[in-house]
Structure formats: C-alpha cells, structure tokens
C-alpha positions in Angstrom: -14.8 -58.6 7.2 -17.3 -60.2 8.8 -15.0 -63.6 9.7 -12.5 -60.9 10.7 -15.3 -59.1 13.0 -16.5 -62.6 14.6 -12.8 -64.0 15.4 -12.4 -60.5 17.1 -15.2 -61.1 19.2 -14.4 -65.1 19.6 -10.9 -63.6 21.1 -11.8 -61.0 23.2 -14.8 -63.4 24.7 -11.6 -66.0 25.3 -9.8 -63.2 26.8 -12.1 -62.2 28.7 -13.1 -65.5 30.2 -9.6 -65.8 31.3 -8.8 -62.1 32.5 -11.8 -62.1 35.1 -9.6 -61.8 38.2 -7.6 -58.8 36.5 -10.7 -57.0 35.7 -12.0 -57.4 39.2 -8.0 -55.6 40.7 -8.8 -53.5 37.7 -12.2 -52.3 39.0 -11.0 -52.2 42.8 -8.1 -49.7 41.8 -9.9 -47.9 39.5 -12.7 -47.3 42.6 -10.9 -48.0 45.6 -11.8 -44.4 47.1 -15.4 -44.9 46.3 -15.1 -48.8 47.8 -13.6 -47.4 50.6 -16.0 -45.2 51.8 -19.3 -47.0 50.9 -18.6 -50.4 50.5 -16.0 -51.5 52.7 -17.2 -53.9 55.5 -15.0 -52.4 58.1 -15.4 -48.7 57.7 -16.5 -49.1 61.6 -12.9 -49.5 62.7 -10.4 -47.5 61.0 -7.8 -48.6 62.8 -7.1 -51.9 60.2 -6.3 -49.5 57.3 -8.9 -51.7 55.4 -9.2 -49.1 52.5 -12.0 -51.7 50.6 -9.6 -55.0 50.5 -11.9 -56.8 52.6 -14.4 -56.2 49.7 -11.8 -56.9 46.8 -11.5 -60.8 48.3 -15.4 -61.1 48.4 -15.2 -60.2 45.0 -12.5 -62.4 43.9 -14.2 -65.3 45.8 -17.3 -64.5 44.3 -15.1 -64.7 40.8 -13.3 -68.1 41.4 -16.8 -69.7 42.8 -17.9 -68.3 39.2 -15.4 -69.9 37.4 -15.2 -73.1 39.8 -18.9 -74.0 39.0 -18.6 -73.1 34.9 -15.4 -75.7 34.6 -18.2 -78.1 36.5 -20.6 -77.0 34.5 -18.3 -78.2 31.3 -17.2 -81.2 32.5 -21.0 -81.8 33.1 -21.6 -81.4 29.1 -18.2 -83.1 28.3 -19.6 -86.2 30.4 -23.0 -86.4 28.5 -21.3 -85.9 24.9 -19.4 -88.9 26.1 -22.0 -91.1 27.3 -24.9 -92.3 25.0 -28.5 -91.6 26.8 -29.9 -94.3 25.2 -28.9 -98.5 26.3 -26.1 -99.4 24.4 -27.2 -102.6 22.6 -24.7 -105.0 20.4 -26.0 -107.2 17.8 -23.5 -109.7 16.4 -24.6 -111.4 13.2 -24.3 -114.8 12.6 -22.6 -115.8 10.0 -24.7 -117.1 7.0 -22.5 -119.4 5.5 -19.4 -121.3 6.9 -16.3 -122.2 4.4 -14.9 -125.4 5.5 -11.4 -126.6 4.0 -9.7 -129.8 3.6 -6.7 -130.5 5.9 -3.7 -130.7 3.9 -1.1 -133.7 5.2 1.8 -132.8 3.4 4.5 -136.0 4.0 8.5 -135.2 4.0 7.5 -131.8 5.2 10.5 -132.0 7.7 12.7 -133.2 4.8 12.5 -130.5 2.4 12.9 -127.8 5.0 15.9 -129.3 5.5 17.3 -129.2 1.9 16.3 -125.8 2.3 17.3 -124.7 5.6 21.0 -126.1 6.4 23.8 -124.1 7.5 26.7 -122.9 5.5 29.2 -125.5 4.9 33.1 -124.6 5.7 35.4 -126.1 3.9 
C-alpha cells in the first residue's frame, strides 16, 4: 500500500512538472472573467479586446523562465556530479621485479613453415 502511494505521488509530481503550461491555461480559462476585470493590463483600453490575454502571456513567460532556471540548475548539478571536487592524482606503481626471458633463436624456422604450409598439388 505504501509503495503504491509513493508511486502515485512520484507520477503526479513528474506529470505536474511537465504540464505546468497546461495548468496556466486551465487556470486562465477558469478565471478569465476575473482576470479580465481586475488583473488585465489593458483594461483602460477596451478597444484592444484583450480580455486578460496579456496576463496569460506574462504568466506563460514566467513559467517558461522558471522551467529554464530549473533546467539550468539540473544541468549544473549534473556537471558537479561528473567532475570531482578534489584534484585528481594518478599514482603509477613501479613493478617490484622484472622478469626477463631468454631470446630463442630457432634454426630452420623457414624450412619448417614450408613443410607445413604449401599450396595444393595438382596432378
């Protein structure tokens, strides 16, 4: 039950973050009459027939700027997660002992390869 509740809350927050513009439109449509009468910037100029759309445009710009700020903050956080805060030092260990192998000189290596690898004969 608790897992379902947590999943629902997470889904609502993710969807709500993506639908902020829709929420502004819905709030405007619900309160358009109040906005046109009280909050409209152009109520002194009725010939423009604004009906509160100036207020809607300002709110949309504010939400867009808010989303951009959040996106920049997320990118900044990602940038900080990738880069270490401390200086990165690399230490190479020197091998303690070094193995040396004797050189092997084989005679007749070319002749042995001809004995093994030869073209097919045609009769």
